[in-house]
Z-matrix of the N, CA and C atoms (Angstrom, degrees):
N
C 1 1.499
C 2 1.531 1 105.07
N 3 1.330 2 115.74 1 146.31
C 4 1.402 3 123.18 2 178.75
C 5 1.525 4 113.15 3 -72.19
N 6 1.337 5 120.32 4 146.78
C 7 1.397 6 124.05 5 -175.19
C 8 1.539 7 113.63 6 -61.17
N 9 1.291 8 115.59 7 -36.86
C 10 1.486 9 118.82 8 179.08
C 11 1.457 10 109.65 9 -67.12
N 12 1.425 11 124.06 10 -32.79
C 13 1.374 12 118.48 11 177.39
C 14 1.517 13 114.17 12 -77.63
N 15 1.397 14 117.80 13 -27.28
C 16 1.375 15 121.32 14 177.01
C 17 1.554 16 112.44 15 -62.07
N 18 1.466 17 108.77 16 -28.39
C 19 1.475 18 112.95 17 179.19
C 20 1.600 19 112.42 18 -88.61
N 21 1.323 20 112.23 19 10.02
C 22 1.518 21 113.11 20 176.81
C 23 1.549 22 109.72 21 85.80
N 24 1.237 23 123.29 22 15.52
C 25 1.408 24 123.83 23 -175.38
C 26 1.513 25 113.18 24 -118.03
N 27 1.333 26 115.91 25 123.23
C 28 1.471 27 122.93 26 -175.94
C 29 1.540 28 105.64 27 -104.83
N 30 1.451 29 111.08 28 130.05
C 31 1.536 30 110.85 29 177.46
C 32 1.505 31 110.51 30 -87.10
N 33 1.340 32 118.39 31 118.35
C 34 1.372 33 128.08 32 174.23
C 35 1.575 34 122.08 33 -87.14
N 36 1.238 35 106.34 34 -2.74
C 37 1.556 36 122.61 35 -179.76
C 38 1.426 37 111.78 36 -98.99
N 39 1.386 38 110.56 37 134.92
C 40 1.393 39 121.92 38 175.12
C 41 1.547 40 114.19 39 -125.31
N 42 1.327 41 115.31 40 162.40
C 43 1.450 42 116.96 41 -178.91
C 44 1.546 43 109.96 42 -64.97
N 45 1.275 44 111.89 43 141.79
C 46 1.459 45 124.27 44 -178.15
C 47 1.568 46 117.53 45 74.81
N 48 1.307 47 112.02 46 9.66
C 49 1.464 48 118.80 47 172.18
C 50 1.620 49 105.72 48 -73.57
N 51 1.311 50 106.80 49 153.47
C 52 1.548 51 111.66 50 165.06
C 53 1.484 52 111.75 51 -97.76
N 54 1.329 53 116.17 52 133.99
C 55 1.441 54 120.00 53 -170.82
C 56 1.502 55 106.02 54 -137.03
N 57 1.294 56 112.62 55 157.75
C 58 1.506 57 126.46 56 173.46
C 59 1.536 58 110.35 57 -116.23
N 60 1.372 59 117.65 58 136.63
C 61 1.465 60 121.51 59 176.64
C 62 1.577 61 107.17 60 -83.86
N 63 1.330 62 116.43 61 123.98
C 64 1.530 63 115.02 62 -171.63
C 65 1.560 64 103.07 63 -107.25
N 66 1.296 65 126.24 64 -6.71
C 67 1.559 66 122.72 65 -178.24
C 68 1.452 67 105.18 66 -145.50
N 69 1.345 68 116.59 67 156.40
C 70 1.443 69 128.78 68 178.99
C 71 1.497 70 117.51 69 91.00
N 72 1.297 71 116.97 70 -170.29
C 73 1.527 72 121.20 71 -173.80
C 74 1.538 73 108.08 72 -67.61
N 75 1.197 74 123.97 73 -21.40
C 76 1.551 75 125.67 74 -176.42
C 77 1.508 76 111.63 75 -99.53
N 78 1.295 77 118.66 76 18.32
C 79 1.520 78 126.62 77 -169.90
C 80 1.525 79 107.56 78 -61.10
N 81 1.286 80 116.48 79 128.78
C 82 1.497 81 119.43 80 -177.65
C 83 1.479 82 118.82 81 101.54
N 84 1.324 83 115.54 82 -17.58
C 85 1.412 84 120.90 83 -179.76
C 86 1.528 85 114.72 84 -82.19
N 87 1.293 86 114.47 85 146.49
C 88 1.535 87 116.43 86 -177.80
C 89 1.450 88 106.09 87 -121.00
N 90 1.409 89 113.12 88 160.04
C 91 1.459 90 113.03 89 179.02
C 92 1.513 91 104.41 90 -175.35
N 93 1.417 92 115.19 91 174.05
C 94 1.378 93 120.12 92 173.01
C 95 1.480 94 115.77 93 -94.49
N 96 1.391 95 121.63 94 146.28
C 97 1.369 96 124.55 95 -174.04
C 98 1.624 97 107.74 96 -84.81
N 99 1.384 98 105.95 97 120.91
C 100 1.554 99 111.11 98 -178.41
C 101 1.516 100 109.74 99 -90.43
N 102 1.282 101 120.71 100 -33.17
C 103 1.442 102 121.74 101 -175.92
C 104 1.521 103 107.19 102 -158.56
N 105 1.378 104 111.30 103 142.37
C 106 1.513 105 120.20 104 176.74
C 107 1.471 106 106.23 105 -116.33
N 108 1.362 107 115.64 106 141.66
C 109 1.334 108 122.40 107 173.29
C 110 1.649 109 112.57 108 -123.90
N 111 1.345 110 114.32 109 89.00
C 112 1.534 111 113.49 110 -165.91
C 113 1.500 112 110.49 111 -72.71
N 114 1.343 113 119.77 112 -21.81
C 115 1.480 114 118.30 113 177.71
C 116 1.483 115 112.72 114 -64.57
N 117 1.313 116 118.86 115 -25.66
C 118 1.437 117 123.19 116 179.10
C 119 1.452 118 115.51 117 -110.04
N 120 1.392 119 115.25 118 -7.54
C 121 1.371 120 122.91 119 173.48
C 122 1.589 121 112.11 120 76.10
N 123 1.353 122 119.15 121 25.68
C 124 1.463 123 120.60 122 -177.33
C 125 1.592 124 108.63 123 -120.55
N 126 1.230 125 114.55 124 172.74
C 127 1.503 126 131.30 125 174.12
C 128 1.435 127 118.81 126 -135.91
N 129 1.215 128 118.65 127 146.64
C 130 1.569 129 119.49 128 169.04
C 131 1.428 130 108.50 129 -109.15
N 132 1.326 131 116.44 130 124.79
C 133 1.491 132 129.00 131 -175.46
C 134 1.444 133 107.60 132 -105.91
N 135 1.349 134 117.63 133 139.85
C 136 1.406 135 127.79 134 -175.42
C 137 1.607 136 106.13 135 -68.41
N 138 1.423 137 120.45 136 122.79
C 139 1.414 138 128.52 137 174.45
C 140 1.533 139 112.91 138 64.07
N 141 1.314 140 119.32 139 23.15
C 142 1.476 141 121.26 140 179.00
C 143 1.554 142 103.96 141 -129.96
N 144 1.387 143 112.12 142 141.16
C 145 1.550 144 125.30 143 -178.09
C 146 1.491 145 107.87 144 57.04
N 147 1.315 146 111.15 145 60.71
C 148 1.488 147 117.69 146 178.41
C 149 1.592 148 108.71 147 -81.11
N 150 1.375 149 113.92 148 140.60
C 151 1.436 150 122.05 149 176.27
C 152 1.579 151 109.25 150 -129.15
N 153 1.346 152 110.96 151 154.30
C 154 1.469 153 114.98 152 -178.69
C 155 1.472 154 109.06 153 -95.61
N 156 1.401 155 113.50 154 128.98
C 157 1.491 156 119.31 155 -176.51
C 158 1.564 157 106.90 156 -113.90
N 159 1.402 158 116.20 157 114.83
C 160 1.544 159 113.71 158 175.80
C 161 1.497 160 112.09 159 -85.26
N 162 1.334 161 113.35 160 125.44
C 163 1.508 162 125.28 161 -170.53
C 164 1.501 163 111.12 162 -111.94
N 165 1.218 164 118.75 163 141.17
C 166 1.534 165 124.47 164 179.36
C 167 1.550 166 104.65 165 -96.66
N 168 1.405 167 117.96 166 141.31
C 169 1.383 168 122.62 167 -177.33
C 170 1.570 169 108.54 168 -62.14
N 171 1.262 170 116.36 169 141.27
C 172 1.397 171 119.74 170 -177.71
C 173 1.598 172 110.66 171 -126.29
N 174 1.407 173 113.54 172 66.77
C 175 1.412 174 117.83 173 177.97
C 176 1.558 175 106.00 174 96.87
N 177 1.370 176 117.56 175 177.65
C 178 1.445 177 118.01 176 -176.44
C 179 1.516 178 114.10 177 -72.71
N 180 1.415 179 118.35 178 -24.49
C 181 1.374 180 122.00 179 179.47
C 182 1.638 181 115.28 180 -66.90
N 183 1.319 182 112.73 181 -45.45
C 184 1.451 183 115.54 182 -176.84
C 185 1.508 184 108.20 183 -107.80
N 186 1.235 185 117.54 184 119.01
C 187 1.536 186 122.04 185 177.47
C 188 1.473 187 110.09 186 -88.03
N 189 1.343 188 111.56 187 159.66
C 190 1.446 189 114.17 188 -177.85
C 191 1.467 190 108.15 189 -91.19
N 192 1.333 191 118.28 190 -178.78
C 193 1.526 192 124.72 191 178.65
C 194 1.439 193 111.91 192 145.71
N 195 1.367 194 111.26 193 -163.82
C 196 1.583 195 116.30 194 -178.89
C 197 1.535 196 103.51 195 -108.55
N 198 1.318 197 113.07 196 121.28
C 199 1.489 198 124.16 197 173.55
C 200 1.425 199 114.35 198 -101.02
N 201 1.375 200 125.44 199 140.16
C 202 1.406 201 124.69 200 170.75
C 203 1.552 202 109.83 201 -96.22
N 204 1.255 203 114.33 202 133.62
C 205 1.538 204 121.29 203 179.68
C 206 1.569 205 109.41 204 -138.57
N 207 1.278 206 112.31 205 155.53
C 208 1.505 207 117.58 206 178.55
C 209 1.539 208 108.12 207 -81.31
N 210 1.240 209 111.44 208 137.15
C 211 1.537 210 124.13 209 174.20
C 212 1.393 211 108.03 210 -99.59
N 213 1.306 212 119.02 211 146.25
C 214 1.509 213 126.67 212 177.46
C 215 1.593 214 110.81 213 -61.64
N 216 1.319 215 112.68 214 148.53
C 217 1.467 216 125.33 215 174.11
C 218 1.467 217 107.91 216 -124.63
N 219 1.360 218 113.89 217 139.22
C 220 1.511 219 115.66 218 -178.46
C 221 1.620 220 104.57 219 -70.91
N 222 1.410 221 107.87 220 147.96
C 223 1.390 222 116.79 221 -177.23
C 224 1.511 223 116.67 222 -62.81
N 225 1.353 224 117.19 223 -24.83
C 226 1.413 225 124.90 224 -172.22
C 227 1.630 226 103.82 225 -74.75
N 228 1.253 227 120.49 226 -15.01
C 229 1.465 228 125.65 227 177.74
C 230 1.533 229 109.41 228 -96.38
N 231 1.222 230 119.94 229 13.23
C 232 1.518 231 123.75 230 -175.70
C 233 1.500 232 112.14 231 -127.50
N 234 1.323 233 123.62 232 140.79
C 235 1.350 234 127.69 233 173.45
C 236 1.500 235 109.38 234 -131.66
N 237 1.355 236 115.98 235 136.27
C 238 1.393 237 124.54 236 -175.64
C 239 1.503 238 107.74 237 -73.34
N 240 1.404 239 114.10 238 138.15
C 241 1.450 240 125.25 239 179.56
C 242 1.475 241 110.99 240 -94.68
N 243 1.409 242 116.71 241 117.33
C 244 1.525 243 125.17 242 -178.63
C 245 1.629 244 102.46 243 -80.10
N 246 1.417 245 107.79 244 131.11
C 247 1.432 246 115.22 245 176.90
C 248 1.613 247 113.24 246 -67.54
N 249 1.229 248 113.92 247 -38.15
C 250 1.500 249 121.29 248 176.81
C 251 1.489 250 112.96 249 -65.49
N 252 1.334 251 118.10 250 -52.89
C 253 1.455 252 126.93 251 -171.69
C 254 1.529 253 108.17 252 -79.63
N 255 1.387 254 117.62 253 -28.24
C 256 1.415 255 124.75 254 -177.03
C 257 1.571 256 109.62 255 58.74
N 258 1.227 257 115.72 256 42.71
C 259 1.547 258 126.77 257 -176.49
C 260 1.561 259 107.40 258 -148.60
N 261 1.365 260 107.12 259 156.30
C 262 1.554 261 113.85 260 166.24
C 263 1.479 262 113.62 261 -67.59
N 264 1.424 263 118.22 262 128.74
C 265 1.360 264 122.48 263 -172.89
C 266 1.557 265 111.94 264 -128.20
N 267 1.296 266 118.96 265 157.32
C 268 1.452 267 122.67 266 163.23
C 269 1.473 268 110.95 267 -72.72
N 270 1.362 269 118.47 268 153.03
C 271 1.442 270 123.27 269 178.17
C 272 1.437 271 109.33 270 -106.07
N 273 1.341 272 114.92 271 129.91
C 274 1.425 273 122.44 272 171.08
C 275 1.513 274 110.46 273 -109.98
N 276 1.442 275 115.08 274 171.83
C 277 1.550 276 116.38 275 176.08
C 278 1.429 277 103.82 276 -131.68
N 279 1.297 278 113.71 277 140.03
C 280 1.573 279 125.11 278 178.31
C 281 1.577 280 107.84 279 -129.68
N 282 1.211 281 117.52 280 144.16
C 283 1.508 282 121.72 281 172.42
C 284 1.489 283 107.61 282 -85.83
N 285 1.265 284 117.57 283 123.11
C 286 1.488 285 130.88 284 177.94
C 287 1.408 286 109.03 285 -75.89
N 288 1.371 287 112.37 286 164.99
C 289 1.473 288 120.63 287 -179.12
C 290 1.481 289 113.31 288 -53.73
N 291 1.280 290 121.66 289 -39.46
C 292 1.464 291 126.55 290 -174.09
C 293 1.638 292 110.28 291 -82.82
N 294 1.336 293 115.68 292 4.48
C 295 1.450 294 119.56 293 174.66
C 296 1.606 295 112.39 294 97.04
N 297 1.345 296 120.62 295 -10.16
C 298 1.470 297 122.70 296 -176.19
C 299 1.604 298 107.38 297 -87.37
N 300 1.423 299 111.96 298 156.11
C 301 1.430 300 118.69 299 174.79
C 302 1.445 301 110.44 300 -85.54
N 303 1.378 302 114.50 301 141.60
C 304 1.389 303 120.60 302 179.25
C 305 1.531 304 109.03 303 -130.73
N 306 1.262 305 114.68 304 138.52
C 307 1.547 306 120.84 305 -178.60
C 308 1.566 307 105.96 306 -78.80
N 309 1.381 308 118.29 307 131.36
C 310 1.403 309 116.61 308 174.94
C 311 1.530 310 103.24 309 -129.32
N 312 1.477 311 108.38 310 165.47
C 313 1.440 312 122.74 311 176.45
C 314 1.632 313 107.70 312 -76.13
N 315 1.280 314 118.25 313 131.28
C 316 1.380 315 118.79 314 174.17
C 317 1.506 316 117.26 315 -74.44
N 318 1.364 317 112.76 316 -17.82
C 319 1.504 318 116.20 317 -179.32
C 320 1.453 319 111.54 318 -81.97
N 321 1.385 320 117.13 319 -47.76
C 322 1.493 321 121.26 320 -173.66
C 323 1.541 322 108.05 321 -110.43
N 324 1.237 323 124.16 322 -23.70
C 325 1.400 324 121.74 323 177.94
C 326 1.562 325 110.61 324 94.93
N 327 1.355 326 117.09 325 -2.62
C 328 1.472 327 121.31 326 179.45
C 329 1.604 328 114.53 327 -68.99
N 330 1.296 329 120.98 328 146.64
C 331 1.477 330 119.10 329 179.08
C 332 1.454 331 106.06 330 -70.85
N 333 1.317 332 118.56 331 141.19
C 334 1.473 333 128.68 332 169.61
C 335 1.519 334 113.86 333 -81.24
N 336 1.234 335 119.47 334 -28.28
C 337 1.553 336 124.96 335 -173.60
C 338 1.590 337 107.21 336 -81.62
């Protein structure tokens, strides 16, 4: 069982979702999810929560310097953006006709997948 599930936390965020940051210093920013780490309950969002990483030169091909990269944000600080509503929404789950679960927008009922 994943650590996040043991804590009573379900990840409603998937890779390539459009999300909005609802808490913290990056509040109000939106971006695409690049990577999700369900074991830690965090996600990495494109061009959000940038940190500076000082790197050493590794031979003539790779020069050293200061690189900017995205740092993880906890999933509780993110909300999925609905394409139809164009707003951050809560995520619900419904059983589809073929028996599989589908994520749906709680505001308009449209499927998110």
